[in-house]
GUBAVO-585084 format. One record per atom (N, C-alpha, C): residue in three letters; atom name; residue number from 1; x, y, z. Coordinates in pm, 1 decimal, always signed. Each point is the difference from the previous one (the first is absolute). Layout:
N
<"ALA"; "CA"; NUM; <X; Y; Z>>
...
//
This chain:
89
<"MET"; "N"; 1; <+83.8; -117.7; +0.0>>
<"MET"; "CA"; 1; <-83.8; +117.7; +0.0>>
<"MET"; "C"; 1; <+88.5; +124.3; +0.0>>
<"GLY"; "N"; 2; <-38.2; +103.8; -70.8>>
<"GLY"; "CA"; 2; <+78.8; +121.3; -13.2>>
<"GLY"; "C"; 2; <+16.0; +78.7; +128.6>>
<"LEU"; "N"; 3; <-89.3; -20.9; +96.8>>
<"LEU"; "CA"; 3; <+4.8; +73.9; +124.6>>
<"LEU"; "C"; 3; <+125.0; -32.6; +80.5>>
<"PHE"; "N"; 4; <+47.6; -122.7; -9.7>>
<"PHE"; "CA"; 4; <+111.0; -45.5; +81.9>>
<"PHE"; "C"; 4; <+136.3; +11.6; -67.7>>
<"LYS"; "N"; 5; <+11.0; +67.6; -111.3>>
<"LYS"; "CA"; 5; <+126.3; +6.2; -72.5>>
<"LYS"; "C"; 5; <+91.0; +113.0; +47.0>>
<"GLY"; "N"; 6; <-43.0; +84.5; +92.9>>
<"GLY"; "CA"; 6; <+81.1; +111.7; +47.6>>
<"GLY"; "C"; 6; <+113.8; -47.0; +88.9>>
<"GLY"; "N"; 7; <+87.3; +91.3; +32.8>>
<"GLY"; "CA"; 7; <+114.2; -32.8; +83.8>>
<"GLY"; "C"; 7; <-17.3; +42.3; +144.9>>
<"ASN"; "N"; 8; <-116.7; +52.0; +37.1>>
<"ASN"; "CA"; 8; <-22.8; +45.6; +135.3>>
<"ASN"; "C"; 8; <-19.0; -120.1; +92.0>>
<"PRO"; "N"; 9; <+87.4; -17.8; +100.6>>
<"PRO"; "CA"; 9; <-12.6; -116.5; +88.3>>
<"PRO"; "C"; 9; <-121.2; +7.7; +91.8>>
<"ALA"; "N"; 10; <-55.3; +118.7; +23.9>>
<"ALA"; "CA"; 10; <-117.4; +12.3; +86.4>>
<"ALA"; "C"; 10; <-127.1; -42.0; -73.1>>
<"ILE"; "N"; 11; <+2.3; +0.5; -133.5>>
<"ILE"; "CA"; 11; <-116.3; -40.2; -78.9>>
<"ILE"; "C"; 11; <+42.5; -115.0; -90.8>>
<"SER"; "N"; 12; <+0.5; -119.1; +54.8>>
<"SER"; "CA"; 12; <+39.2; -118.0; -77.6>>
<"SER"; "C"; 12; <-114.4; -101.7; +1.2>>
<"ALA"; "N"; 13; <+15.7; -106.9; -74.3>>
<"ALA"; "CA"; 13; <-103.8; -103.7; -6.4>>
<"ALA"; "C"; 13; <-21.9; -62.4; +137.1>>
<"LYS"; "N"; 14; <+107.9; -13.6; +78.5>>
<"LYS"; "CA"; 14; <-11.4; -58.1; +133.0>>
<"LYS"; "C"; 14; <-87.3; +85.7; +91.1>>
<"THR"; "N"; 15; <+4.5; +129.4; -18.8>>
<"THR"; "CA"; 15; <-79.3; +90.8; +81.7>>
<"THR"; "C"; 15; <-148.5; -24.4; -19.8>>
<"PHE"; "N"; 16; <-40.4; -28.0; -124.3>>
<"PHE"; "CA"; 16; <-140.9; -14.3; -31.4>>
<"PHE"; "C"; 16; <-53.5; -141.4; +21.2>>
<"GLU"; "N"; 17; <+87.8; -98.5; +28.0>>
<"GLU"; "CA"; 17; <-46.1; -136.7; +21.2>>
<"GLU"; "C"; 17; <-82.8; -13.1; +126.6>>
<"LYS"; "N"; 18; <+36.3; +74.3; +104.0>>
<"LYS"; "CA"; 18; <-67.6; -12.0; +129.3>>
<"LYS"; "C"; 18; <-93.1; +117.6; +25.2>>
<"ILE"; "N"; 19; <-51.0; +60.4; -102.5>>
<"ILE"; "CA"; 19; <-81.2; +120.3; +15.0>>
<"ILE"; "C"; 19; <-132.1; -28.0; +71.6>>
<"HIS"; "N"; 20; <-49.8; -120.9; -7.9>>
<"HIS"; "CA"; 20; <-126.1; -33.5; +65.4>>
<"HIS"; "C"; 20; <+12.7; -2.8; +151.9>>
<"GLN"; "N"; 21; <+121.2; -3.4; +54.2>>
<"GLN"; "CA"; 21; <+21.1; -6.2; +143.8>>
<"GLN"; "C"; 21; <-13.4; +136.2; +67.1>>
<"PHE"; "N"; 22; <+6.9; +108.3; -75.9>>
<"PHE"; "CA"; 22; <-6.7; +132.7; +59.6>>
<"PHE"; "C"; 22; <-141.3; +30.2; +46.2>>
<"GLU"; "N"; 23; <-11.3; +61.3; +115.6>>
<"GLU"; "CA"; 23; <-129.3; +37.9; +53.8>>
<"GLU"; "C"; 23; <-5.6; +151.2; +12.3>>
<"GLY"; "N"; 24; <-119.3; +53.6; +7.1>>
<"GLY"; "CA"; 24; <-16.0; +143.1; +16.6>>
<"GLY"; "C"; 24; <-102.4; +54.0; -96.8>>
<"GLU"; "N"; 25; <-8.2; +130.5; -3.6>>
<"GLU"; "CA"; 25; <-98.5; +64.7; -85.0>>
<"GLU"; "C"; 25; <+47.4; +4.4; -144.8>>
<"ALA"; "N"; 26; <-96.6; +6.5; -90.1>>
<"ALA"; "CA"; 26; <+31.8; +9.1; -141.7>>
<"ALA"; "C"; 26; <+51.4; +140.2; -32.5>>
<"MET"; "N"; 27; <+87.7; +7.7; -96.8>>
<"MET"; "CA"; 27; <+54.8; +127.3; -44.1>>
<"MET"; "C"; 27; <-104.0; +74.4; -82.8>>
<"THR"; "N"; 28; <-16.8; +129.1; +28.2>>
<"THR"; "CA"; 28; <-95.0; +81.4; -75.2>>
<"THR"; "C"; 28; <+72.8; +115.8; -66.4>>
<"VAL"; "N"; 29; <-64.4; +59.9; -98.0>>
<"VAL"; "CA"; 29; <+58.2; +115.4; -68.2>>
<"VAL"; "C"; 29; <+14.8; +115.3; +99.2>>
<"ARG"; "N"; 30; <-100.6; +19.7; +83.4>>
<"ARG"; "CA"; 30; <+5.4; +109.2; +98.1>>
<"ARG"; "C"; 30; <+116.9; -19.7; +97.8>>
<"GLY"; "N"; 31; <+17.8; -122.6; +47.4>>
<"GLY"; "CA"; 31; <+110.8; -28.4; +90.8>>
<"GLY"; "C"; 31; <+135.2; +22.3; -65.7>>
<"ALA"; "N"; 32; <+12.4; -43.4; -125.6>>
<"ALA"; "CA"; 32; <+125.6; +19.3; -72.9>>
<"ALA"; "C"; 32; <+28.0; +148.2; -21.5>>
<"MET"; "N"; 33; <-103.7; +77.2; -32.2>>
<"MET"; "CA"; 33; <+18.9; +144.4; -19.9>>
<"MET"; "C"; 33; <+35.1; +69.8; +131.0>>
<"ASN"; "N"; 34; <-59.3; -43.4; +110.6>>
<"ASN"; "CA"; 34; <+34.6; +57.7; +129.7>>
<"ASN"; "C"; 34; <+146.5; -26.2; +34.9>>
<"LYS"; "N"; 35; <+45.5; -120.9; -24.0>>
<"LYS"; "CA"; 35; <+139.9; -32.6; +28.4>>
<"LYS"; "C"; 35; <+94.0; +75.2; -93.3>>
<"PHE"; "N"; 36; <-38.9; +12.1; -125.9>>
<"PHE"; "CA"; 36; <+80.3; +78.1; -94.5>>
<"PHE"; "C"; 36; <+8.9; +145.6; +44.9>>
<"GLY"; "N"; 37; <-112.6; +56.1; +44.3>>
<"GLY"; "CA"; 37; <-1.3; +138.7; +46.8>>
<"GLY"; "C"; 37; <+91.3; +20.3; +120.5>>
<"MET"; "N"; 38; <-3.2; -93.8; +94.1>>
<"MET"; "CA"; 38; <+86.8; +11.2; +118.0>>
<"MET"; "C"; 38; <+147.5; -10.4; -39.5>>
<"MET"; "N"; 39; <+31.2; -92.3; -89.5>>
<"MET"; "CA"; 39; <+139.1; -12.4; -44.4>>
<"MET"; "C"; 39; <+46.0; +125.8; -72.2>>
<"MET"; "N"; 40; <-88.5; +60.1; -79.9>>
<"MET"; "CA"; 40; <+34.4; +122.6; -70.7>>
<"MET"; "C"; 40; <+23.7; +114.5; +97.6>>
<"LEU"; "N"; 41; <-82.2; +8.7; +105.2>>
<"LEU"; "CA"; 41; <+21.6; +103.6; +102.0>>
<"LEU"; "C"; 41; <+134.3; -18.8; +70.6>>
<"PHE"; "N"; 42; <+34.3; -124.8; +33.0>>
<"PHE"; "CA"; 42; <+130.2; -25.6; +62.7>>
<"PHE"; "C"; 42; <+114.7; +37.3; -93.4>>
<"LEU"; "N"; 43; <-14.4; -33.8; -126.5>>
<"LEU"; "CA"; 43; <+103.0; +32.2; -98.5>>
<"LEU"; "C"; 43; <+17.8; +150.8; -13.5>>
<"LEU"; "N"; 44; <-110.7; +71.7; -14.7>>
<"LEU"; "CA"; 44; <+7.6; +146.1; -12.3>>
<"LEU"; "C"; 44; <+52.7; +64.8; +127.2>>
<"GLY"; "N"; 45; <-39.9; -53.1; +114.2>>
<"GLY"; "CA"; 45; <+51.4; +53.0; +126.7>>
<"GLY"; "C"; 45; <+150.8; -15.4; +11.6>>
<"ALA"; "N"; 46; <+51.1; -116.5; -38.0>>
<"ALA"; "CA"; 46; <+145.0; -22.7; +4.3>>
<"ALA"; "C"; 46; <+72.0; +89.7; -99.8>>
<"ALA"; "N"; 47; <-58.8; +19.3; -117.6>>
<"ALA"; "CA"; 47; <+62.3; +86.3; -100.8>>
<"ALA"; "C"; 47; <+3.3; +145.4; +47.9>>
<"VAL"; "N"; 48; <-109.2; +47.6; +56.4>>
<"VAL"; "CA"; 48; <-3.9; +138.1; +50.5>>
<"VAL"; "C"; 48; <+100.4; +18.1; +112.8>>
<"PHE"; "N"; 49; <+9.8; -98.2; +88.6>>
<"PHE"; "CA"; 49; <+93.5; +7.4; +111.9>>
<"PHE"; "C"; 49; <+144.8; +12.6; -48.0>>
<"THR"; "N"; 50; <+40.5; -88.1; -92.5>>
<"THR"; "CA"; 50; <+139.3; +4.0; -45.6>>
<"THR"; "C"; 50; <+29.1; +122.2; -86.6>>
<"TRP"; "N"; 51; <-96.7; +42.8; -84.6>>
<"TRP"; "CA"; 51; <+24.3; +119.8; -80.2>>
<"TRP"; "C"; 51; <+9.5; +124.1; +87.9>>
<"ASN"; "N"; 52; <-76.4; +5.6; +109.9>>
<"ASN"; "CA"; 52; <+11.7; +113.2; +91.2>>
<"ASN"; "C"; 52; <+137.6; +3.6; +65.8>>
<"ILE"; "N"; 53; <+52.2; -114.8; +36.5>>
<"ILE"; "CA"; 53; <+136.0; -4.7; +55.8>>
<"ILE"; "C"; 53; <+100.0; +48.1; -103.9>>
<"PHE"; "N"; 54; <-14.4; -47.9; -121.4>>
<"PHE"; "CA"; 54; <+92.9; +36.0; -106.8>>
<"PHE"; "C"; 54; <-0.5; +149.9; -26.3>>
<"TYR"; "N"; 55; <-118.2; +60.3; -16.2>>
<"TYR"; "CA"; 55; <-7.6; +141.3; -36.2>>
<"TYR"; "C"; 55; <+21.9; +93.7; +117.5>>
<"SER"; "N"; 56; <-20.8; -44.5; +122.6>>
<"SER"; "CA"; 56; <+22.6; +88.6; +114.2>>
<"SER"; "C"; 56; <+148.5; +22.7; +24.0>>
<"LYS"; "N"; 57; <+83.5; -93.3; -40.2>>
<"LYS"; "CA"; 57; <+144.1; +12.1; +23.4>>
<"LYS"; "C"; 57; <+78.1; +42.1; -123.4>>
<"GLY"; "N"; 58; <-64.9; +12.1; -112.3>>
<"GLY"; "CA"; 58; <+70.3; +35.5; -122.8>>
<"GLY"; "C"; 58; <+45.7; -124.7; -72.6>>
<"PRO"; "N"; 59; <+37.2; +13.9; -127.1>>
<"PRO"; "CA"; 59; <+34.7; -118.0; -80.7>>
<"PRO"; "C"; 59; <+119.5; -79.1; +52.5>>
<"GLU"; "N"; 60; <+103.9; +69.0; +46.0>>
<"GLU"; "CA"; 60; <+120.4; -71.5; +43.5>>
<"GLU"; "C"; 60; <-22.6; -72.8; +132.7>>
<"GLU"; "N"; 61; <-44.3; +72.8; +101.2>>
<"GLU"; "CA"; 61; <-21.7; -60.6; +130.9>>
<"GLU"; "C"; 61; <-124.9; -87.9; +0.9>>
<"GLY"; "N"; 62; <-97.1; +33.3; -83.1>>
<"GLY"; "CA"; 62; <-123.7; -78.2; -5.7>>
<"GLY"; "C"; 62; <+24.2; -141.2; -48.6>>
<"ALA"; "N"; 63; <+88.8; -14.9; -98.7>>
<"ALA"; "CA"; 63; <+31.3; -133.4; -50.8>>
<"ALA"; "C"; 63; <+66.1; -84.7; +107.9>>
<"ILE"; "N"; 64; <+84.1; +64.0; +80.7>>
<"ILE"; "CA"; 64; <+65.9; -72.0; +108.9>>
<"ILE"; "C"; 64; <-101.2; -35.5; +108.9>>
<"ALA"; "N"; 65; <-95.0; +89.3; +28.1>>
<"ALA"; "CA"; 65; <-98.6; -24.1; +105.4>>
<"ALA"; "C"; 65; <-99.2; -109.6; -37.8>>
<"VAL"; "N"; 66; <-24.0; -19.5; -127.7>>
<"VAL"; "CA"; 66; <-98.8; -98.7; -44.1>>
<"VAL"; "C"; 66; <+61.0; -140.4; -9.9>>
<"LYS"; "N"; 67; <+131.0; -9.9; -12.7>>
<"LYS"; "CA"; 67; <+64.2; -130.6; -18.0>>
<"LYS"; "C"; 67; <-30.9; -100.7; +110.7>>
<"PRO"; "N"; 68; <+0.6; +36.9; +128.8>>
<"PRO"; "CA"; 68; <-35.6; -100.5; +102.1>>
<"PRO"; "C"; 68; <-142.6; -53.1; -15.9>>
<"TRP"; "N"; 69; <-91.6; +85.9; -41.9>>
<"TRP"; "CA"; 69; <-138.2; -43.7; -21.6>>
<"TRP"; "C"; 69; <-6.9; -96.0; -118.5>>
<"MET"; "N"; 70; <+79.1; +26.4; -102.8>>
<"MET"; "CA"; 70; <+2.2; -88.7; -116.3>>
<"MET"; "C"; 70; <+56.5; -136.6; +37.2>>
<"ARG"; "N"; 71; <+107.4; +0.3; +77.7>>
<"ARG"; "CA"; 71; <+61.6; -127.2; +40.5>>
<"ARG"; "C"; 71; <-94.9; -79.1; +90.0>>
<"GLY"; "N"; 72; <-65.0; +68.3; +93.4>>
<"GLY"; "CA"; 72; <-95.1; -67.1; +87.8>>
<"GLY"; "C"; 72; <-116.3; -59.5; -77.8>>
<"SER"; "N"; 73; <-49.5; +74.3; -98.3>>
<"SER"; "CA"; 73; <-109.7; -50.3; -83.3>>
<"SER"; "C"; 73; <+43.2; -121.1; -80.8>>
<"LEU"; "N"; 74; <+122.3; +1.9; -48.6>>
<"LEU"; "CA"; 74; <+52.1; -113.7; -75.8>>
<"LEU"; "C"; 74; <+5.1; -125.3; +87.1>>
<"ILE"; "N"; 75; <+48.6; +14.2; +121.8>>
<"ILE"; "CA"; 75; <+10.6; -114.6; +90.6>>
<"ILE"; "C"; 75; <-138.6; -53.5; +36.1>>
<"VAL"; "N"; 76; <-91.5; +89.2; +35.9>>
<"VAL"; "CA"; 76; <-135.4; -42.1; +35.6>>
<"VAL"; "C"; 76; <-69.4; -65.7; -119.8>>
<"GLY"; "N"; 77; <+18.2; +55.5; -118.3>>
<"GLY"; "CA"; 77; <-59.3; -57.6; -120.7>>
<"GLY"; "C"; 77; <+52.8; -139.3; -29.3>>
<"MET"; "N"; 78; <+129.0; -19.8; +16.6>>
<"MET"; "CA"; 78; <+58.0; -132.7; -23.5>>
<"MET"; "C"; 78; <-52.4; -101.7; +100.9>>
<"ILE"; "N"; 79; <-11.2; +41.0; +126.9>>
<"ILE"; "CA"; 79; <-52.3; -90.3; +102.6>>
<"ILE"; "C"; 79; <-144.4; -37.3; -31.1>>
<"LEU"; "N"; 80; <-81.6; +98.0; -36.8>>
<"LEU"; "CA"; 80; <-139.2; -28.0; -34.1>>
<"LEU"; "C"; 80; <-10.8; -91.5; -121.9>>
<"ALA"; "N"; 81; <+84.8; +21.2; -99.0>>
<"ALA"; "CA"; 81; <-2.2; -85.3; -118.5>>
<"ALA"; "C"; 81; <+33.9; -145.3; +37.4>>
<"LEU"; "N"; 82; <+98.7; -19.1; +84.3>>
<"LEU"; "CA"; 82; <+36.2; -136.1; +41.9>>
<"LEU"; "C"; 82; <-111.3; -65.9; +81.2>>
<"VAL"; "N"; 83; <-66.3; +77.4; +84.3>>
<"VAL"; "CA"; 83; <-111.4; -54.4; +78.9>>
<"VAL"; "C"; 83; <-112.9; -42.6; -94.0>>
<"ILE"; "N"; 84; <-31.7; +83.3; -99.0>>
<"ILE"; "CA"; 84; <-108.7; -31.9; -94.5>>
<"ILE"; "C"; 84; <+34.2; -124.8; -80.5>>
<"ILE"; "N"; 85; <+124.8; -16.2; -38.6>>
<"ILE"; "CA"; 85; <+39.0; -114.3; -82.5>>
<"ILE"; "C"; 85; <-0.7; -129.8; +79.8>>
<"PHE"; "N"; 86; <+54.5; +1.7; +122.4>>
<"PHE"; "CA"; 86; <+20.7; -125.8; +72.1>>
<"PHE"; "C"; 86; <-111.5; -36.6; +98.4>>
<"LYS"; "N"; 87; <-81.2; +94.8; +42.2>>
<"LYS"; "CA"; 87; <-110.5; -31.0; +90.0>>
<"LYS"; "C"; 87; <-129.3; +9.3; -80.5>>
<"LYS"; "N"; 88; <-56.4; -113.4; -33.5>>
<"LYS"; "CA"; 88; <-114.0; -4.8; -91.2>>
<"LYS"; "C"; 88; <-132.1; +35.2; +67.7>>
<"THR"; "N"; 89; <-10.9; -9.4; +131.2>>
<"THR"; "CA"; 89; <-128.7; +26.8; +66.2>>
<"THR"; "C"; 89; <-7.3; +142.5; +49.8>>
//
């Protein structure tokens, strides 16, 4: 099937074999849009926060001030990606 031909380890054929075991409420369009809206607010909030740091200190010092936030985000993102890949539930 064409659905399983991707390289994403979180979405593989093995993931969908045990799909009948999951319990909970059914996914709705409204629920998906609410979650998308919350994620977009978090994304915009983080962008506004870092751009304010950058522009409040000027281009030279602002780039230096934003680097720790970038490194922290990279580490947290990698940890979350590993959790999503290896913990299926």
